[in-house]
C-alpha angles and dihedrals in degrees: 000000000000128000140212130187097283107007141051126213113217130187133179111285102185130246122349116230136168141045130312136188113204122227116262118291110272097210093048093045090057093049095046089060093046095051097040091049093059095038126101110255137003123317129195116213115195124193094024111171108250095207140112103276100045090042087058087058091050091051091047093055093045087056087053091057102265117141109225118178125196104224097185147324118248130194113223104205146104109246099344145041102274115141127020130222134168139216109225132191112209118193102211120225097201125231096309104030104094115109133213109269117241093224144015114305110234112211093184111203095334119117089177091058093050099043096045091045089053088058095046098043091049085078097052121086097227140082124268132174117202122196138158145184126306092277097048096048088059095054120101118259103168089092090067098030096058099056092041089054088053087056091054105265123137107227128162132177143175121293096023093320096306099116143023148303091082125202113202133187109178134191142134110003130208120213118246140189106231134179112206111229090208126026107254126161090197095055092041090052093047090055093045090052092048088047090060087069100040121098103244138008122327115199124196123188123189128197093227129016111267127190110304105204092125092054092047096046104044095069088061087062093050100264120136115217129180113217119184117168108299095351129091123189125191129184117222124231097049118149113222116220123211116254139170113252134191117209113216124220116284113258093198090057091045089053091077092056091043090054094046092051091050097052106030109087115249097013126144121169131174112208113201134199095011123157112246101187105163091228088061104040103071085118089070090054090051091049091051090052089051090052098250122160104238122141131189115224137179096010115189141154121265120181091331094313126102111241130183149132131283123209108202125188135180112270122200116210107025114191126231116243140181122246119196139189094276090059098046101083092060094047100033094119093042096057095104095050091042088059089054092048089051090062088066097044123097110249134006118322112202124196116188138164092049102116088131087074090071089074104041123107083305135356090280095188092055093040095053093043093053096044096046091048088054088054092054101264125141105233129174112202123212130184089251102032144323146259122233125197118213167245099026136158102241117224126212113260145151110278132177125220092192084223090293111142096211094046091050092052093044092055089046089059090045089053091056088063098040129103107240131000126324122201115207116201113209095018093152089073086086087079089071091077110359115042109191095023095141093043088054092053092049092050095049095046113103110235 
């Protein structure tokens, strides 16, 4: 691997072997800051993901008056410095302790930061303006603005309140019963957080089960939730109590190493300390359907989240499958690497019902279609997904990540299988969720 200012040139490095500890879970890292900040007392968060998106949440809460101390940087690896996590001490402000920020709150590239803050700040009687980078200000926010307005918040955004920046004046909230039109863990979590401050019971129903980290974590802070099937109910007026919390390894980050081990001849990797929340591991179900050799070992509970090890081995002869709208919520983050896996599967792999991916950090459907075609893959693009024909010998090419971390890492794995050199524009986007990604690949590669 060699790098330039904006691109990275990647060639095949051979089989991957060894052990790997993923960086801290991004979704859980965000939520740990949110809940500790409004709890009574000091909380210690271990394993916090020291990367772009969660750091945006840290900066946001510091601007709201929360004291967050970095107690130390830790290197999660076996034998070398590969992925980075932090231990943080958060001095909770309680339910009413946040203060009006002196300036605009910059959420960076993080949709989680912005949407969850919209829910929280809807309960505070002061003015806040939330903005972000060029990608974030193009992401839809009406889906969270509309229900929060029903609860009594004053929220306005660009283009008739469709997009950021968001201007928020919060206050007394009224509980609502709300059915999400599209399954979204971010919107669900924003409404649960707002519901903590409403007088009465807020009920949220989703069409398909989305990731449930918020529901699993809040009881650790003393909040009682009622979860029945696709419905979550929260009573307002709860007082959160400080607690120490350990963030497990991020499954969505581990997915890139899992995929590489499955498709690079001779590979065998043991992934340790990874979160195996069933609302996040649809990727494992897909791999099993494709015939991949991935085994779960040493499963245990950790701060309300299942954590274990994954033994991943090279599998010859993966099979093409079809993925539909009911499967998408549990594999939403793994879409880019699924597209890469499909290039090595026999037949046509079709992924549909994923229109939401048009408005992620990039248009992931268009980005993966264009890049894979450059690498010699036959791809049919749909409005809500794509179809990939395999298996194919990938060829090195120029590909663009469009500054999307998951697209950048997916093409990096594709490059490890390609004949010749692949140049990835915007490779540094990987730092948003997986600091040390390229160091991890180098370490695992058999010389």
